[in-house]
C-alpha positions as CSV (number, residue, x, y, z in Angstrom):
1,X,110.0,96.2,110.7
2,X,112.9,98.9,110.2
3,X,115.5,96.4,111.9
4,X,114.2,93.5,109.8
5,X,114.6,95.1,106.7
6,X,117.7,96.8,107.5
7,X,119.0,93.0,108.1
8,X,117.7,91.9,104.7
9,X,119.5,95.0,103.0
10,X,122.7,93.8,104.7
11,X,122.3,90.2,103.7
12,X,121.6,91.4,100.3
13,X,125.0,93.6,100.2
14,X,126.9,90.6,101.4
15,X,125.3,87.8,99.0
16,X,124.7,90.1,96.0
17,X,121.4,88.0,94.8
18,X,120.8,90.5,92.0
19,X,118.2,93.0,93.8
20,X,118.0,96.6,92.3
21,X,116.3,98.4,95.0
22,X,114.5,98.0,98.2
23,X,112.2,100.7,99.8
24,X,110.4,100.5,102.9
25,X,107.2,102.8,103.4
26,X,105.8,103.5,107.1
27,X,102.7,105.5,107.5
28,X,102.9,107.1,104.1
29,X,106.4,107.9,104.6
30,X,110.0,106.4,103.2
31,X,111.8,105.4,106.1
32,X,114.7,103.3,104.4
33,X,115.7,103.0,101.0
34,X,118.7,101.1,99.3
35,X,119.3,101.5,95.6
36,X,121.8,99.1,94.0
37,X,121.1,100.1,90.4
38,X,119.5,103.5,89.3
39,X,115.8,103.6,89.6
40,X,113.6,103.6,86.3
41,X,110.6,102.1,85.0
42,X,110.8,98.4,84.0
43,X,108.7,95.3,83.4
44,X,107.0,94.4,86.4
45,X,105.7,91.1,84.9
46,X,102.9,89.7,87.0
47,X,102.7,92.6,89.3
48,X,100.6,93.7,86.6
49,X,97.8,91.6,87.7
50,X,97.3,93.5,90.8
51,X,96.8,96.6,88.8
52,X,94.2,94.7,86.6
53,X,92.5,93.7,89.7
54,X,92.1,97.4,90.9
55,X,90.7,98.1,87.5
56,X,88.2,95.3,88.1
57,X,87.2,96.8,91.7
58,X,86.9,100.3,90.3
59,X,84.4,99.1,87.4
60,X,82.5,97.0,89.9
61,X,82.3,100.0,92.1
62,X,81.0,102.0,88.9
63,X,78.5,99.5,88.5
64,X,79.6,98.5,85.0
65,X,80.4,94.9,85.9
66,X,79.9,92.1,88.7
67,X,81.9,89.6,89.9
68,X,79.3,87.0,88.6
69,X,79.2,88.6,84.9
70,X,80.1,86.0,82.6
71,X,82.7,86.0,80.0
72,X,80.4,84.8,77.4
73,X,77.8,87.4,78.0
74,X,80.4,90.2,77.1
75,X,82.0,88.4,74.0
76,X,79.0,86.5,72.4
77,X,80.6,86.8,69.1
78,X,83.3,84.5,69.9
79,X,80.9,81.7,71.1
80,X,81.0,80.0,67.6
81,X,84.8,79.1,68.2
82,X,84.1,77.2,71.5
83,X,84.9,74.0,71.5
84,X,83.4,73.3,75.4
85,X,80.1,74.3,76.6
86,X,81.4,74.8,80.0
87,X,82.9,78.3,78.5
88,X,79.5,79.7,79.1
89,X,79.9,79.1,83.0
90,X,83.2,81.1,83.2
91,X,82.6,84.2,85.3
92,X,84.8,87.3,86.2
93,X,85.3,85.9,90.1
94,X,86.7,82.4,88.7
95,X,89.0,84.4,86.1
96,X,90.3,86.5,89.0
97,X,91.0,83.5,90.9
98,X,93.0,81.7,88.2
99,X,90.2,79.0,88.4
100,X,88.6,79.7,84.7
101,X,88.8,76.0,84.2
102,X,91.0,76.2,81.0
103,X,93.3,73.9,83.2
104,X,96.6,74.9,81.6
105,X,99.1,78.2,81.7
106,X,98.1,80.1,78.7
107,X,99.6,83.2,77.2
108,X,102.6,83.3,79.4
109,X,105.4,85.5,78.5
110,X,107.4,82.8,76.4
111,X,103.9,81.8,74.4
112,X,103.5,85.6,73.5
113,X,107.0,85.9,72.3
114,X,106.8,83.0,70.4
115,X,103.3,84.2,68.5
116,X,101.1,81.9,70.5
117,X,97.6,83.3,69.9
118,X,98.3,85.5,67.1
119,X,96.0,87.7,65.7
120,X,93.4,87.5,68.5
121,X,93.9,86.5,71.8
122,X,90.1,86.4,72.6
123,X,89.6,83.8,69.7
124,X,92.6,81.8,70.8
125,X,91.2,81.4,74.2
126,X,87.4,80.7,73.4
127,X,88.9,77.7,70.9
128,X,90.6,76.3,74.0
129,X,89.0,73.5,75.9
130,X,87.5,74.0,79.1
131,X,88.8,71.1,81.2
132,X,88.0,71.5,85.0
133,X,84.5,73.2,86.2
134,X,85.1,76.9,86.3
135,X,85.8,78.1,90.0
136,X,87.3,74.8,91.1
137,X,90.9,74.4,90.4
138,X,93.8,76.9,90.6
139,X,96.2,77.1,87.6
140,X,98.1,80.0,87.4
141,X,97.8,81.6,84.0
142,X,98.3,85.1,82.3
143,X,95.2,84.5,80.1
144,X,92.8,84.6,82.9
145,X,94.4,88.0,83.9
146,X,93.9,88.9,80.1
147,X,90.5,88.2,80.0
148,X,89.7,90.1,83.1
149,X,91.5,93.0,81.6
150,X,89.0,92.6,78.6
151,X,86.0,92.0,80.4
152,X,86.9,95.6,82.1
153,X,87.5,97.2,78.5
154,X,84.2,95.8,77.2
155,X,82.2,96.9,80.1
156,X,83.6,100.5,80.2
157,X,84.1,100.7,76.8
158,X,87.8,102.1,77.0
159,X,91.2,100.5,76.8
160,X,92.2,99.6,80.1
161,X,95.4,101.8,80.2
162,X,93.1,104.8,79.4
163,X,90.8,103.7,81.9
164,X,93.3,103.2,84.6
165,X,95.0,106.4,83.7
166,X,91.8,108.4,84.3
167,X,91.0,106.4,87.4
168,X,94.3,105.9,88.9
169,X,97.3,106.5,87.3
170,X,97.0,110.4,86.9
171,X,95.7,110.7,90.3
172,X,98.7,108.9,92.0
173,X,101.3,110.7,89.8
174,X,102.4,107.5,87.8
175,X,101.6,109.2,84.3
176,X,100.7,107.3,81.3
177,X,102.9,104.1,81.6
178,X,104.2,101.6,78.9
179,X,102.4,98.6,78.8
180,X,102.8,95.3,76.7
181,X,99.6,95.0,74.2
182,X,98.3,92.1,72.4
183,X,98.2,91.9,68.8
184,X,95.1,93.9,68.5
185,X,96.4,96.5,71.0
186,X,94.9,95.6,74.4
187,X,97.2,95.9,77.2
188,X,98.1,92.6,78.6
189,X,96.2,92.2,81.8
190,X,98.5,89.7,83.0
191,X,101.9,91.2,82.7
192,X,104.1,93.8,80.8
193,X,103.4,97.0,82.7
194,X,106.4,99.1,82.9
195,X,107.0,101.3,86.3
196,X,109.6,102.3,88.8
197,X,109.7,100.8,92.1
198,X,108.6,103.9,93.7
199,X,105.3,104.0,91.4
200,X,105.2,100.3,91.4
201,X,104.7,100.1,95.0
202,X,101.8,102.9,95.2
203,X,99.3,100.2,94.6
204,X,100.2,98.6,97.9
205,X,100.2,102.0,99.6
206,X,96.8,102.4,98.1
207,X,95.7,99.2,99.7
208,X,97.5,99.8,102.8
209,X,95.0,102.8,102.9
210,X,92.0,100.7,102.1
211,X,91.7,102.2,98.7
212,X,92.2,105.8,99.2
213,X,95.2,108.2,98.1
214,X,95.7,111.5,99.4
215,X,92.2,112.3,100.8
216,X,90.6,110.6,97.7
217,X,88.8,107.7,97.2
218,X,90.0,105.6,94.0
219,X,88.8,102.0,95.1
220,X,86.2,101.0,97.6
221,X,87.4,99.5,100.8
222,X,85.0,96.6,100.1
223,X,87.1,95.6,97.0
224,X,90.3,96.1,99.0
225,X,89.2,93.5,101.6
226,X,87.8,91.3,99.1
227,X,91.0,91.2,96.7
228,X,93.4,90.9,99.3
229,X,91.7,87.8,101.1
230,X,91.9,84.1,100.7
231,X,89.6,83.2,97.8
232,X,91.1,79.9,96.7
233,X,93.6,77.2,97.7
234,X,96.1,77.0,95.3
235,X,97.3,73.3,96.1
236,X,101.1,74.5,96.8
237,X,102.8,73.6,99.8
238,X,105.4,76.5,99.9
239,X,104.1,79.5,102.0
240,X,104.9,82.0,99.5
241,X,102.2,80.3,97.1
242,X,99.5,78.4,99.2
243,X,96.8,81.1,99.1
244,X,95.3,83.6,96.3
245,X,92.9,86.2,96.5
246,X,91.6,88.4,93.5
247,X,95.0,88.8,91.5
248,X,97.0,89.1,95.0
249,X,99.0,86.5,97.1
250,X,98.5,85.9,100.6
251,X,101.6,85.9,102.7
252,X,104.2,84.1,103.0
253,X,103.1,84.9,106.3
254,X,99.5,85.8,107.6
255,X,101.0,89.3,108.3
256,X,101.0,90.3,104.7
257,X,99.6,90.1,101.3
258,X,101.5,91.0,98.0
259,X,101.5,92.0,94.5
260,X,104.1,89.7,93.0
261,X,106.0,89.8,89.5
262,X,108.7,87.6,87.9
263,X,112.2,87.7,89.2
264,X,111.3,89.8,92.3
265,X,109.2,92.5,91.6
266,X,107.4,92.8,94.6
267,X,105.1,95.1,97.1
268,X,104.4,93.5,100.5
269,X,101.6,95.2,102.3
270,X,101.7,94.7,106.1
271,X,98.5,96.1,107.7
272,X,99.4,95.5,111.4
273,X,102.7,97.2,110.6
274,X,101.4,100.4,108.5
275,X,103.9,99.5,106.1
276,X,104.6,98.5,102.3
277,X,108.0,97.0,101.5
278,X,108.8,97.7,97.7
279,X,111.2,95.3,95.8
280,X,112.8,95.2,92.3
281,X,115.3,92.7,91.1
282,X,117.1,91.8,87.8
283,X,115.8,89.6,85.4
284,X,119.1,87.8,86.1
285,X,118.9,87.4,90.1
286,X,119.3,84.5,92.0
287,X,115.8,84.3,92.8
288,X,116.1,81.2,95.7
289,X,118.7,82.9,97.3
290,X,116.9,86.4,97.3
291,X,113.9,84.5,98.5
292,X,116.0,82.6,101.3
293,X,117.4,86.1,102.5
294,X,113.9,87.4,102.7
295,X,112.5,84.5,104.7
296,X,115.2,84.7,107.2
297,X,115.4,88.4,107.8
298,X,111.6,89.8,107.2
299,X,109.4,87.1,107.6
300,X,111.5,85.2,110.2
301,X,111.0,81.6,108.2
302,X,114.0,79.5,108.8
């Protein structure tokens, strides 16, 4: 593992694809680090989704919610806006697997910046048509992740940032991070969390350790296993995007799963190697080149 990551770093230095930093942690110790740009908290984009998944897991562990909890059960006040009766069939497990049935990528970054969904994202989503049977078709959508976060908030009667601060962030020395919110002040479940590389990849270390952090149980091993194993086929032929769990990606090879944010905000977990590889990249990187270098060195995909 050290050899392949060293080769990756050498390739980065030669090709300059816009990587900010790389850290390899094995057995809880940093064994390799290369920082190209000073480490600081930055937007980790959709890597946020895996933190939202963890909040779901904790809430399930506490008996506050279940995978079969329906969106409409927690938010009946929005049902008068529904244009599809199928919205009553959307369960938390459908949302976590990006198979809500809405069939389109709603509330992505560009939409949020343009004001789409203002002033109430829940009202906006309840007014969208459900075009697929929930649980049958994968469509990557930040809206699904945000709905999951809102379901957690309703179940635990607390803002998800505050909930995760109490249950995870404070225990893992992450502090109280900046987190983009919707117009009503609810953190975006699918993006906008700001973390440094070291803090970002702590989630990967937590999952490598089956939900334990410094001898304290943060989330159940059962949830770790559920979230990080294939739950749905995406229909994508690329090895990076074929299989999805509960807000975690599988691969690009079966030896790993990952939390994944736009432009290369990545935490790869390699259980067989007892390792976590954390990478952060510039928003203006050459992602195809970066991905190619990573495939050729760490994953040996030619």
